[in-house]
VOZA-406806 format. One record per residue (C-alpha): residue number from 0; residue in one letter; x, y, z. Coordinates in nm, 3 decimals. Example, Ala and Ser with C-alpha at 12.3 -4.5 7.8 and 13.67 -1.06 7.14 Angstrom:
PT     k   r        px        py        pz
PT     0   A     1.230    -0.450     0.780
PT     1   S     1.367    -0.106     0.714
//
This chain:
PT     k   r        px        py        pz
PT     0   M     5.549    12.138     7.867
PT     1   K     5.884    12.342     7.791
PT     2   S     6.251    12.161     7.761
PT     3   C     6.599    12.309     7.766
PT     4   H     6.811    12.117     7.530
PT     5   R     7.201    12.057     7.537
PT     6   T     7.353    11.900     7.232
PT     7   S     7.696    11.785     7.136
PT     8   P     7.847    11.573     6.876
PT     9   T     7.890    11.338     7.148
PT    10   A     7.533    11.340     7.433
PT    11   Q     7.259    11.512     7.392
PT    12   V     7.087    11.604     7.760
PT    13   V     6.702    11.701     7.757
PT    14   V     6.595    11.832     8.071
PT    15   S     6.208    11.962     8.088
PT    16   R     6.051    12.131     8.408
PT    17   S     5.918    11.790     8.543
PT    18   R     6.330    11.784     8.565
PT    19   K     6.348    11.416     8.364
PT    20   M     6.646    11.378     8.165
PT    21   E     6.693    11.128     7.920
PT    22   T     7.045    11.060     7.792
PT    23   S     7.177    10.975     7.488
PT    24   F     7.367    10.656     7.441
PT    25   T     7.658    10.651     7.334
PT    26   P     7.918    10.356     7.378
PT    27   W     8.184    10.412     7.112
PT    28   L     8.273    10.660     7.333
PT    29   S     8.237    10.535     7.699
PT    30   L     8.435    10.266     7.578
PT    31   G     8.726    10.478     7.422
PT    32   G     8.701    10.644     7.751
PT    33   G     8.739    10.412     8.000
PT    34   L     9.003    10.252     7.803
PT    35   M     9.175    10.564     7.837
PT    36   I     9.105    10.548     8.214
PT    37   G     9.263    10.220     8.228
PT    38   A     9.545    10.299     8.005
PT    39   A     9.648    10.595     8.200
PT    40   A     9.555    10.413     8.623
PT    41   V     9.813    10.112     8.425
PT    42   L    10.065    10.392     8.304
PT    43   L    10.064    10.537     8.667
PT    44   M    10.101    10.117     8.875
PT    45   A    10.397    10.075     8.616
PT    46   T    10.590    10.394     8.606
PT    47   N    10.550    10.545     8.991
PT    48   G    10.401    10.280     9.156
PT    49   R    10.084    10.431     9.241
PT    50   I     9.741    10.372     9.263
PT    51   A     9.542    10.647     9.033
PT    52   G     9.266    10.783     9.277
PT    53   I     9.221    11.123     9.205
PT    54   S     9.089    11.159     9.560
PT    55   G     9.441    11.007     9.706
PT    56   L     9.688    11.238     9.429
PT    57   T     9.473    11.561     9.484
PT    58   S     9.572    11.550     9.822
PT    59   R     9.917    11.457     9.781
PT    60   V     9.949    11.776     9.586
PT    61   F     9.863    11.966     9.878
PT    62   A     9.983    11.742    10.206
PT    63   R    10.259    11.944    10.391
PT    64   S    10.400    11.603    10.433
PT    65   T    10.443    11.454    10.117
PT    66   D    10.802    11.388     9.907
PT    67   G    10.899    11.576     9.667
PT    68   E    10.854    11.355     9.373
PT    69   A    10.531    11.187     9.498
PT    70   R    10.391    11.599     9.482
PT    71   G    10.528    11.625     9.108
PT    72   V    10.357    11.305     8.990
PT    73   S    10.077    11.358     9.114
PT    74   A    10.050    11.735     9.015
PT    75   L    10.150    11.614     8.635
PT    76   F     9.824    11.372     8.704
PT    77   V     9.607    11.623     8.840
PT    78   L     9.684    11.913     8.562
PT    79   G     9.639    11.614     8.330
PT    80   L     9.280    11.571     8.453
PT    81   L     9.209    11.956     8.463
PT    82   L     9.347    12.019     8.043
PT    83   A     9.158    11.738     7.891
PT    84   A     8.860    12.015     7.892
PT    85   P     9.099    12.244     7.661
PT    86   I     9.245    11.994     7.478
PT    87   W     8.940    11.876     7.321
PT    88   L     8.877    12.188     7.199
PT    89   L     9.222    12.217     7.022
PT    90   V     9.093    11.865     6.867
PT    91   S     8.747    11.908     6.823
PT    92   G     8.713    12.306     6.790
PT    93   E     8.446    12.353     7.094
PT    94   W     8.396    12.310     7.419
PT    95   P     8.259    11.910     7.551
PT    96   Q     7.908    11.981     7.679
PT    97   Q     7.818    11.889     8.027
PT    98   W     7.577    12.065     8.190
PT    99   V     7.413    11.935     8.581
PT   100   P     7.017    12.043     8.641
PT   101   S     7.129    12.195     9.011
PT   102   S     7.147    12.455     9.190
PT   103   P     7.448    12.540     9.306
PT   104   A     7.442    12.524     9.628
PT   105   L     7.348    12.130     9.611
PT   106   M     7.682    12.057     9.406
PT   107   A     7.865    12.208     9.691
PT   108   V     7.618    11.990     9.980
PT   109   A     7.707    11.713     9.672
PT   110   G     8.069    11.762     9.675
PT   111   L     8.138    11.732    10.050
PT   112   L     7.957    11.404    10.046
PT   113   V     8.194    11.338     9.830
PT   114   G     8.440    11.414     9.951
PT   115   F     8.381    11.313    10.334
PT   116   G     8.282    10.946    10.150
PT   117   A     8.614    10.908     9.975
PT   118   T     8.801    11.004    10.306
PT   119   Y     8.598    10.802    10.524
PT   120   G     8.604    10.465    10.271
PT   121   N     9.013    10.573    10.252
PT   122   G     8.967    10.596     9.859
PT   123   C     8.669    10.709     9.581
PT   124   T     8.582    10.588     9.236
PT   125   S     8.851    10.586     9.056
PT   126   G     9.087    10.432     9.330
PT   127   H     8.841    10.151     9.423
PT   128   G     8.655    10.108     9.133
PT   129   V     8.932    10.150     8.857
PT   130   C     9.265     9.947     9.003
PT   131   G     9.110     9.812     9.352
PT   132   I     8.870     9.574     9.157
PT   133   S     9.165     9.501     8.913
PT   134   R     9.386     9.405     9.105
PT   135   G     9.122     9.174     9.348
PT   136   S     9.148     9.381     9.604
PT   137   L     8.870     9.251     9.881
PT   138   R     8.858     9.591    10.026
PT   139   S     8.813     9.847     9.742
PT   140   I     8.499     9.570     9.566
PT   141   A     8.303     9.619     9.932
PT   142   A     8.347    10.032     9.883
PT   143   T     8.292    10.024     9.524
PT   144   A     7.966     9.791     9.539
PT   145   T     7.863    10.012     9.909
PT   146   F     7.905    10.328     9.697
PT   147   M     7.688    10.209     9.357
PT   148   T     7.434    10.124     9.595
PT   149   A     7.409    10.440     9.751
PT   150   A     7.433    10.613     9.383
PT   151   F     7.149    10.395     9.284
PT   152   I     6.921    10.486     9.563
PT   153   T     7.050    10.858     9.508
PT   154   V     6.899    10.844     9.162
PT   155   F     6.614    10.594     9.227
PT   156   V     6.509    10.895     9.502
PT   157   T     6.626    11.238     9.274
PT   158   R     6.404    11.118     8.932
PT   159   H     6.125    10.904     9.037
PT   160   L     6.049    11.007     9.363
PT   161   I     6.111    11.331     9.452
PT   162   G     6.239    11.522     9.061
PT   163   G     5.871    11.290     8.940
//
């Protein structure tokens, strides 16, 4: 069985011809990342009164009728997301390793479906899952339960039923 190995200091991904994917568990890095996401969400809410929902922030950057301050804050937040990988390069000396074993066409379709879901659900995983649940929003709890259930089913079907 031929395998393709992609490694980094943070995780190892092994994908074989059978398309089975294994990832290593990184609890400390995951905890650190979660703390930074939570801190960014709290900081944005405390300083600007805005929820750190990435789909909403990104749409605000490109909206025609957004006030200048909201557009600027949103643009800076999204810019921070885009600069994360180059900053990692400066700190660690290597690019973060991320590899998704799918075709570009499948990834494009998946991206469109996620965009549709974020629009239809009035928010994305960061807006509902991080910010909404922490505020006790029943709508965000329901939305998060819905997209997590869809994610579980998708992973099960792709990994166990059609992916091998």
